[in-house]
C-alpha angles and dihedrals in degrees: 000000000000122000089259091050089052093056092049098051124098121252092251091053092048092048091052092049090051094045091052095047093243088126134004127244087239091057093048092047094046090050090056092045088052089050092052090049089051102048113011092086088073099034101038094204094148131063094181132014120188104195095172096052091044092052092045090052089049092050088053091055091050092049091051092048090051090051091054097250120159107252131197124259091261101037111147096016116127122233139191116224126207111243093237091076118086121247123180093210101044136045117268111203106159084222091290136120089221090071098031110150094003115152113199118224091229146036121248112245089251090056093049091050091049092051093047089053092052096247111154113231107211098185149294123302131223121259144165110281111283085347094292110140148049101233110040085241089116093069113121086219100059132277127294116234128226111249090217091060119000091209091064137072124264094213126257166324086341096036093131092060094047094045092050088057095045094049092048093245091127133008093214134030140177121228136173125228124207101154101351104317092138100038102040094054088047091053096052095043100044096247138118121264126177128193104198123211110292104268094018092105120038117262095195108124096022111125101237124244099161110354098204091051108033115106130165119219147165124281122191145145095250132037093237091053091052090048094053091049090047090057093050096052102033129088140083118312120192089204091065115068090199094051114122113234098215134105117280110257114251094256098156091051090048090051090053091049092049092051088064085073101233118123096164114153094018114127113214121193120202108210105231092202092059102073145038124064115041095022119116112249093232091051092052091047094054091045095052090046090054093047087053089050090053089058092049089052089059102267120140103233122201136163115250129193120219099176098184095055085084088070095046096095094053093044093048093052090056097043097044098049090047091056092043089054090057098039097047092050086087091070095081103132089248103094113022141333127044122002120189130186099010098145096142095259102075129082123247089252089055095049090047093051092048093046095049092044091054101034103048122068127223099272092048091051091046092055095042090054094046093047094047088052093049092051096045125113113280094019103057096089094038095054117011095031092049090048092055090051089055087049089058091049091052090051089051090051088055091048093050092046095049088056086066102035141020099229138013125219139195138144110292094225131010093234141020123256109310125211120281110263095018097112103017089108095041108067094176092055089047093050091054088070088079095051094116100035102047098076091064091055093047089053098034096229127141122271142157145186122233128184113259106171143289127297115248095227100058108004091241126138126275125202133218112218116212122187129193137178124273112292091005092104090137090071094065089051093051093052093041093050093048092049091045094051092048094051093044087057092046096044097037090238144006122315092250089062087072093055119109115251109264095224090060093062103043 
């Protein structure tokens, strides 16, 4: 394997090569560090890369393998970590100036599980500030670019993680999903992104955006790789009060089953409310082709109505800002992070105001203000309370639908990746990117995005969105793997094989 080969292999292939001794974990890690050095100047997927720590971790994997130690299924495989997850040996900024340079005193549970499994953390990826955004343009450290077209957005808030995968700077990544921040970037970059059941993966060590919505999950270039990563990071955590104390679903087994290409007996519901006006023609065309494919693979496909999904966007953008208003109150210049104007003559209130005014970006301020208003006396019941009622109705829609079908499907996003700067000054247009993904966050059920082709208009990736009941995560993997295998056969390879080479477009 050459260095270029190493950066193009799947995580499963790399793990097998390391386990057999064909290559070393150090060689695999160095190949990806070289790739980062070659292309990330144009992509800007990473905010921080720690080459020395990554190589040291890789050398430790090699030493343990040589000593005959039993290693995990992903030992020696590099990974890109979204910068909203705490790491004791690297800065964690959440894409915000208010945390610039902050080094947490502890690792998130996810990080500890990755380290224990021998996964090599390359660095921290760019993101919308505090995970607020759909394009990674709200990062205080500049936007990330879509490897398919560097003039376009890579999705958000986890655009850095998705772009690292799509530009072959890492075979695996971790994202977090509050309203679509794993799935939406996956869709527009032609990668795989999974939002596990809320509480299925520990949230301890995630810097909170909206605590009742945030969920970390796996990102990869193939369904099987995502499933392997899912099994590494999932499971009950006593440090997380929202963690579900139940066995981890057999997602890797479901992915293997799905790859056999037989969906006989699976009932698939097409959500009638998630399509039509406002959806790009090429997106709808690829979606309907994939629904037809599901039928050819043996699934029973029916149309399902979830009437309250239409109110999901409005409810989400009251619930999320309200929780943001509460969660971001901790960044007050008194405990940690940025402090501005503390010259000994100003009051604590003045320092706090100056710090928050300087440290938070425009979108963070917008949501803090909106949330504070929604929670204020006289408006709580009218806005936040009503939004929570809608949330309950959406959960009931899911429950009713899953009595009829095993999974629900829709496009992941209404459009493909749009040009950088196109919607920065139009928050409402930006928010509509999450139209299809938000209901799953409000209900807490499992969902994922899988590549399903390129739109005719612009040749950019389209995603299939698959939703399953709570703790039935294995169902999304079965469907995703079946679709992936069918399209690999049809296309003669993975969707990313059709992407232009990044270096040629810098």
